[in-house]
C-alpha positions as CSV (number, residue, x, y, z in Angstrom):
1,M,16.2,-23.8,-5.6
2,I,19.0,-25.7,-3.8
3,A,18.6,-29.3,-2.7
4,N,21.1,-31.4,-0.8
5,S,21.0,-35.2,-0.7
6,Q,23.1,-37.3,1.6
7,L,24.1,-40.7,0.3
8,L,24.5,-43.5,2.9
9,R,25.4,-47.2,2.6
10,R,24.8,-49.5,5.5
11,N,27.9,-51.2,7.0
12,R,30.4,-49.3,4.7
13,Q,32.4,-46.1,4.8
14,F,30.4,-44.2,2.2
15,S,30.0,-40.6,3.0
16,A,29.0,-38.4,0.1
17,M,26.7,-35.5,-0.6
18,I,25.2,-34.3,-3.9
19,R,24.2,-30.6,-4.1
20,H,21.8,-29.6,-6.8
21,E,21.2,-25.9,-7.7
22,A,18.7,-24.8,-10.3
23,N,18.8,-21.3,-11.7
24,P,16.2,-19.9,-14.0
25,L,17.3,-18.9,-17.5
26,G,14.7,-16.2,-18.1
27,R,12.3,-18.4,-20.0
28,R,9.4,-19.8,-18.1
29,L,10.3,-23.5,-18.3
30,A,14.1,-23.3,-18.6
31,A,16.7,-23.6,-15.9
32,R,20.3,-24.4,-15.6
33,G,21.2,-27.2,-13.2
34,T,24.5,-27.2,-11.3
35,Y,25.5,-30.4,-9.5
36,T,28.3,-30.7,-7.0
37,L,29.4,-34.0,-5.6
38,V,31.4,-33.9,-2.3
39,W,32.9,-36.8,-0.4
40,D,35.5,-37.5,2.2
41,S,38.4,-39.6,0.9
42,S,40.6,-39.1,4.0
43,T,39.7,-42.6,5.3
44,L,41.4,-44.3,2.3
45,P,44.9,-45.7,2.8
46,D,46.7,-44.3,-0.3
47,D,46.6,-42.3,-3.5
48,A,45.7,-45.3,-5.6
49,A,42.6,-46.0,-3.5
50,Q,41.6,-42.3,-3.7
51,Q,42.0,-42.3,-7.5
52,K,39.8,-45.4,-7.8
53,Q,37.2,-43.8,-5.6
54,V,37.3,-40.6,-7.8
55,E,36.8,-42.7,-11.0
56,T,34.0,-44.7,-9.4
57,Y,32.1,-41.6,-8.2
58,R,32.6,-40.0,-11.6
59,L,31.1,-43.0,-13.5
60,L,28.2,-43.2,-11.1
61,F,27.5,-39.4,-11.3
62,E,27.6,-39.4,-15.1
63,K,25.2,-42.4,-15.2
64,M,22.8,-40.5,-12.9
65,L,23.0,-37.4,-15.1
66,Y,22.4,-39.5,-18.2
67,N,19.3,-41.2,-16.6
68,M,17.9,-37.8,-15.4
69,N,18.3,-36.4,-18.9
70,K,16.6,-39.5,-20.4
71,L,13.7,-39.2,-18.0
72,S,13.3,-35.5,-18.7
73,E,12.8,-36.3,-22.3
74,D,9.9,-38.6,-21.4
75,R,11.9,-41.8,-22.3
76,T,11.8,-44.8,-20.0
77,L,14.8,-46.3,-18.4
78,T,15.9,-49.8,-19.6
79,P,17.1,-52.4,-17.1
80,E,20.7,-51.5,-18.2
81,D,20.1,-47.9,-17.3
82,M,19.2,-49.0,-13.8
83,Q,22.4,-50.9,-13.3
84,A,25.4,-49.3,-11.6
85,P,28.3,-48.9,-14.1
86,V,30.7,-50.3,-11.4
87,N,30.6,-52.9,-8.8
88,F,31.1,-52.0,-5.1
């Protein structure tokens, strides 16, 4: 199964896509998930801005993975889990 999701923010340059691919591992309820985050950083003025964007996206993506793992273990998300790890 492959799913693509486009992330959009109103009134901002924010163009990113998350690709999720799930491959069965042979057991009935087991699968390996592969996530790919793609975005266009060509609109940023310099290397420092691009590095900041890379770090911001990395933190957001890791937070999403943590939350998905927590939900898959039937645990509920706390208000802190629902907050973005960085400010935009």
